[in-house]
C-alpha distance (Angstrom), angle and dihedral (degrees) to the residues before:
residue distance angle dihedral
X1 . . .
X2 3.86 . .
X3 3.69 90.3 .
X4 3.82 90.5 59.2
X5 3.72 92.3 47.7
X6 3.80 93.6 48.0
X7 3.78 90.2 45.7
X8 3.83 93.2 54.3
X9 3.74 90.9 44.8
X10 3.91 88.8 55.0
X11 3.71 94.9 44.6
X12 3.90 89.9 49.4
X13 3.72 91.0 47.2
X14 3.93 92.8 52.2
X15 3.59 93.4 42.0
X16 3.89 94.4 55.3
X17 3.79 96.4 37.6
X18 3.86 92.8 85.4
X19 3.77 98.4 42.1
X20 3.87 89.4 97.8
X21 3.70 92.7 65.7
X22 3.75 98.8 51.0
X23 3.93 115.1 104.3
X24 3.74 121.5 -158.7
X25 3.88 99.3 177.3
X26 3.66 102.0 111.6
X27 3.88 97.8 -165.2
X28 3.66 110.7 80.6
X29 3.68 130.5 -61.9
X30 3.82 119.7 0.1
X31 3.81 91.9 -140.7
X32 3.75 89.3 64.5
X33 3.89 91.8 57.9
X34 3.88 94.4 47.2
X35 3.74 89.8 47.7
X36 3.82 88.5 63.7
X37 3.85 97.4 -98.3
X38 3.74 100.9 118.7
X39 3.83 97.1 161.0
X40 3.76 109.6 117.0
X41 3.75 119.9 -125.4
X42 3.73 117.7 -102.5
X43 3.90 93.3 12.1
X44 3.76 131.8 126.2
X45 3.88 117.0 -133.2
X46 3.70 116.1 -143.6
X47 3.82 121.9 -160.6
X48 3.91 115.1 -153.1
X49 3.68 137.9 -179.9
X50 3.69 116.7 -69.5
X51 3.94 91.5 40.3
X52 3.81 87.0 -79.9
X53 3.86 120.1 151.7
X54 3.66 139.5 -174.4
X55 3.73 140.6 167.5
X56 3.84 133.6 -127.6
X57 3.75 124.9 -159.8
X58 3.78 119.4 -173.1
X59 3.84 117.1 -127.7
X60 3.84 133.6 -171.0
X61 3.90 93.7 11.6
X62 3.90 89.2 -47.6
X63 3.85 93.6 -53.6
X64 3.78 83.7 121.1
X65 3.76 138.0 15.2
X66 3.72 134.3 -149.9
X67 3.80 108.1 -129.8
X68 3.87 109.3 -153.9
X69 3.83 121.5 -163.2
X70 3.85 122.5 179.7
X71 3.84 88.9 -102.4
X72 3.82 106.4 28.5
X73 3.77 145.3 13.2
X74 3.89 130.1 -138.1
X75 3.79 138.0 -179.2
X76 3.76 120.0 -126.0
X77 3.75 122.0 -168.0
X78 3.88 123.4 -146.9
X79 3.71 117.6 -90.9
X80 3.80 97.4 176.3
X81 3.81 137.5 -38.2
X82 3.69 107.5 -28.4
X83 3.72 96.6 -7.2
X84 3.84 127.1 108.5
X85 3.80 130.3 178.5
X86 3.80 145.4 165.4
X87 3.83 94.6 -165.8
X88 3.78 92.2 -89.2
X89 3.78 107.8 42.4
X90 3.70 120.6 51.7
X91 3.81 123.5 -167.2
X92 3.87 122.8 -171.1
X93 3.72 118.6 -172.7
X94 3.84 134.5 174.7
X95 3.84 101.9 -178.4
X96 3.76 109.6 -73.9
X97 3.80 99.3 9.5
X98 3.87 128.2 66.0
X99 3.71 145.5 168.9
X100 3.79 128.0 -154.9
X101 3.77 134.4 -167.5
X102 3.77 117.9 -172.1
X103 3.63 108.4 -170.8
X104 3.95 125.0 -36.2
X105 3.74 96.5 -55.3
X106 3.76 109.4 33.2
X107 3.88 119.6 79.2
X108 3.78 133.1 169.2
X109 3.82 106.6 -159.6
X110 3.75 133.5 -172.7
X111 3.79 95.6 12.2
X112 3.71 122.9 173.7
X113 3.74 137.6 167.2
X114 3.74 91.5 -111.6
X115 3.79 123.5 67.3
X116 3.90 118.3 -104.6
X117 3.68 111.3 -99.3
X118 3.88 111.7 -118.6
X119 3.80 95.5 -171.3
X120 3.78 121.7 108.2
């Protein structure tokens, strides 16, 4: 019985020993992210009303995009010129401007690739 417990403990220790070296950040070098630079490579940042932001990274010659929120990422497929969706989220772009709905209650409105001016 103690051989089984010892074996399981050894296997568990070996299995978890390498976990610290696994990187799951899909956008470039993990060192960039840990250094405070969280902007993914080859992505466009959109600034929206309410100080909301998201990133869009083209995939497959723009047949799809990778939509990157601060807390999650999703893939959207092209549904027409300048429109992408996964059945829940819908992104509409026309160059430097965009709008995004993510489900029935989340909207990102008046988005552009340039930050909104707060000067009056």
